N, C-alpha and C positions, 0 to 999 in steps of 0.2 A: 303651159304644161311642161313639167320638168321630165327630162328623159334620164331615169336612173337605171343603169345596167347592173345586173348582178355579177359579182366577181367570184372567182373560184377560191380566192384567198380571203379569209375573214379580215375585217379591219383590225389593225393593231391597236392595243390600248395605249393611251398616252402615258408618258413617263410620270406625269403627276398622279394619274390614277393608280399606277403601280406602287408609287411611294405611299399614297394614302392607304391602300390595301395592306401594305407591309406594316405600317404603323398601327392601324386600327385592329388588325387581327394577328397579334403575335402568338396566340395560342394555337394557331393552325400550322405552325412550323413543325417540321418533322422531328419528333423526339427519338433519340437513339433507343433501341430496344434494351430491355433490362438483360443483363448477362444471365445465362442459364446456370443453375446450380451445378457445381462440379459433380461429375459422375465417377463413382469409385468402381474400378474394375477389379474383380477378384481373379487372381491368377491361380488356375488349377493345375496341379502336377499332371504330367502325361501318364496315361495308364501304362502299366508295366509291359504288357505285350507289345505295344507300339515301340516303346523305348528299346526293348530287347531286339525287335526286328531291325530297327535302325542301327543298333550296335553290330548285329550280324552283317548287315550290308556294308558297313564301314570296314569290318574285318575282311569281308570278301573282296572289297575294292583294294585293300592293302595286299591281299594274297594274289590278286591277278597280276601276273608278271608282265603282260603286254597290254597296251592301250585298247586293243580290239576285244579283249576279254573282260573289260570293266562292265559293271552293271549299267544298264541303260543303253548300251551299244547294240543296236539291232540292224539287220539288213534291210528293214523296212524304211529306215531313215536314209534318204538320198541327199547327198551333198554335191553341189555343182563344182566343177573344176574346169577352168578355162585353159585350153592347151593352144599355145601359139605355134603354128607351123609355117615354114617358109613356103612360097607358092609351088615350087616344083614337087616338094614332098606331099602337099595337099592334093595336087593334081594326080600324083601317082596313086595315092590312097583312093581317090575317087574312081580312077580307072580300074583298080583292083575290085572295088565294090561293085561297079557296073558290070564287070565281066566275070563275076564269081557268084556262085549260088550259096556260098558259105556265109557271106556277110549281108546284112540287110541295110546297113548305113555306115557312114564314116565313123559315127559314134560307136557302133557295134564292133567295127574293125579295131578301133583304138582300145576299146574296153577289153576285148579278147587278148590283144597283144600285151596290154598292161597286166592282166590277170596271169597270163603264162609266165611273164618275166617275174612277177611278184612271187609266184609259187616257187620258182627256181631260187630266187634270192633268199626267201624265208627258210627254205630247206638248208641252204648253206649257212645262214646266220644262226638259226635256232639249234641245229644239230650239234 
């Protein structure tokens, strides 16, 4: 009695069998697909109202004197800014925030200080 065990891996075909299959069945080779016919795209001109709107926006952008007045600049867009502080300054700010009811966080303290100074400098520069 022969003891044949089943294997998880199927038996490999011999090299001779591969060669015979290749020679006997050349039609089974993968043929490259036929190229698709070229598609012609029709370019349609923009409707006048949209073109007029875009021209007005460009004029408005040129008329805005300051970058914060340009179209698309809104207060809803938040941009992060990393501020590097030395350790004593950071600890002083944290102390002020902890012992003050005016500020909720170090971020709030820094933001209010920046806004106050920014208003002063803009009044001086713009006027």
